[in-house]
N, C-alpha and C positions, 0 to 999 in steps of 0.2 A: 330426760326431765322428767315429761310426764308418760305415769308408771300405770296410768289406771284410766278403764274407762270416764270414773265420776272423775278423774282427775283433769278427763281430758273433755269431759260435759261443761266442767266447770270454767276452764279456760274459754271455752265457746261463748258462752254467758260471758263473762267478765270483758270479752274483747266488742259482743255485740253491746255491752251496755256503752264501753268506748265509742264503738258508732254514734250509737244514738248520742251520749254528751256531746259528742262535735257535730254533728248535725244541728243540733239545738242551741251551740255557738254560731251557728252560722258560717262554720268550714264550705265549702265548695267543695265539690262528690269527688274528685281524683286524690285529694289529699284526703280524705277518710277512707280511700279507698285503698291508697299507697299505704296507709296506717298502719292496717286490719292487715294487710299481709306484710307488713315487717314484722310485724310484734307477732305475725302464726313465725314467723321464717327463725326470730331469735327465741320463743318457746322448742323448738325444735322439731316443726309440722315440715315432713317433705312436699306436700302442694297446701297452698292456702288460695283459694279462691273465693270472693268476693263481688257481690254486685248490687248497688246502691242505687236509689232513687231516693227524693227528695219525704217519700213516706215508706217505704221499706227498705231493709239491709235482708242478704239473704248471705250466707257464708258456708261453703266446706271447707273442712280441713282433715289432711288424711296424714297421720303420726304410723312410724315405721312398728312394725306388727299389730298393729290396731286399722279394722276397717275406716274407710271415712263419713264421716259423719257432716247433717246439716241443718240448719236450723237459721228459720227465719222471723223477723220480729219486724212487727208494725209500729211506724214510727210517726208519733202525734208529736209533731214541735212546731212551733211557730216560723225557725229556722233566724227569726230577726239577729242581729248580730250581738255575743257580747265577748269582746277582746279579752275581758279579765278571764273568765272560764277558758277560754282558748287559748290564751298563753299557758295557762295552768294544766291542761290537758298534751300540749303541746310538749312542754318539759318533762311530765309524766310518760311519753310515748319513749321518748329518746332516750330516758335515764332506763327503761323495761327494754330495750332496745342494746342499752351498752352491755345491762346486767340484768337480767330478767327477775324481778321480784317472786320473792312466792306466792299464788294466786288467793291466799287469805289478805295480804297484805295488798297488795292490786284491788282485789274491792274494796277494803279499806280505804283506799288512797280515793279511789272513782268516785264515791258516795259521799267522801269528801268535797270534792270537787263540785260533785252535783249540788251540794244542801249551800255552795261559798255563792257569794254575789258583790259585785263588784259597790266598793263602800260608797254609800249615796252622798256624800259630799263630794268626792270624787266628780261625781257624774252632773251634781249643780256645778261644781266649777267649770268643767270643762263645757257645760251646755252654754253658763252663761257667757264665757270668753266667745263662743264661734259665733252664737245669737249678734251678741253685739254688733263683734267685729264685721261679720256680715251686713248690718244693718247697712253701719258707717262705710264698707268698702263700696255698696251699690250705691252710694251717695247721701244716705242722708246725715242727718245731724249726730253730735257726740249726743246729743237730748234725743234722739230716736234711735242710739244705740241703748244708751239707758235705760229705756221704755222697756225697749227688745229683752232686753237682759231677765226683765223684772217679770214677762211673758216668760220668759225660757225657763226658770222658777216653776213659774207654774205648769206650763208643758213636762216637766220632770214628775213633780207632786199628782198630776192625773195622771201620766204612764205609770209613772207605782203605783198611782191606786188598782188600777182597770189589770194590772198584771196579776192581782188577787183576784180578780172576777174570770168568770167563764168568754167573755168577750174577746172576737181575733179580732187581728192587727185590722182588718177592712174596718171594724164598727169602731176599735180604740181611734183611728185615723181619723172615721168621720165626726168621733165624737170631739176629741181634741181639736180639732183644726174647727170646727163650730163653737164651740167653746170661748177657745180665742180668738177666731177672727172677732166674737162680738164684742169679746171685752177690749180687740185692741179699737174694735172699729165707733166704741164707745168712748176712749180716749181719746180717740182724736177729736173725737166732736165735740170733748169737755175744754180741749186741750188745741187750740188752732195753730198753735208751732209745731204738731206732731205732724211730719208725715207716716198714713196710714197706711201707701204700699211697701215703704223702706222699713217701717218696723215689724210689716208681715214677712216680707222678706227674711229678714235674719232669723225667724219665730219658724218658719218653711220649711228653713234648711234643716232643723234638727229632726224632719218627721220623714222628709226626701228617701224612698228606700235606695238610693244612690248605691252601695255594695249590695243587696241584694240582687239588682239587676247586673252589677258588675258580675257577679256568679256566675247570673244567668247565660249572662253572653260567654263567659269565659268557658261554663260547661259545655256550651254546645259547640265551640271554636273545639276542643279536645276530645269530642266524640259524645257526652254524656247529653246527647239530644232531646232524651226522653226529659231529666230532670231539668236542661238548662229552658225550655220552652216551659214545663211546668211554673217554673220560681219565674220563671221570665213574665207568664202571666199572672202572677200573684201580686208580680211587684209593680202592674199594670194596675191590677183593684185598687192594691194601696195606695197607689196614688192619682188612680180616678177618687175613691173617695178622701181623700186631701182636699180635692180639687173641688169638691162636692160639699165637704163641709165648709170648705171658706167663700165659695160660691154663695149659699146660699145663708152664710153670715152680714157681707155684704148686702145681698138682698133685703134682708132687716133691716141691718143700719140704714139705708140709706132712706128704706119705706120709715121711719121714723123722724127720719134727720128733713 
């Protein structure tokens, strides 16, 4: 299937791109390693060795009649979950394992997935429902749920805006939590029936890095200790920034009140 050194290099480049996109979509380390190994086998490799951590992918492939080649790629990804792209990448990898695509077509499909994003309206609907439901679930009134849903829309637009800047997740969580905390605090001050704590609980649920923490623990349990520790440390920093932003906002609101 791989008939030249150039094709071998092209395939390696495509698979590294696949791994890069998987990590960027929030896939766990074992999923990335397994996907790349299966794709290498599907394209005819006698041996495929893959080493992945959150910031690097190293891959060695050996094909019949060719010397083994190794390539390492630096990954610059925040690893924030994007199930829309993750599903697309999983479907693409499964179809390639069943019937390998020509390398040019595989490259085009990867770039198509890379350029795609979850529709904003879908993110808005999910955020509104989640924030409102959590606010009511933890003891808030229907009015608290409605206000929490309104601020969830603000969170979505802030995330969308900050995603086009160089602000990292720690700074993003700090900025959003500070602004939302101030907004909720002012609203609760002006409208006495509102319960500020319940509204904030609903909105904070949208920002907590729960999946990243879960993946970090899972990585450590299956033996990917380095990646797990690094991702856990990042997740704790995101959570600390979130808590810090809320604390500063509440301090300001209490002082003004």
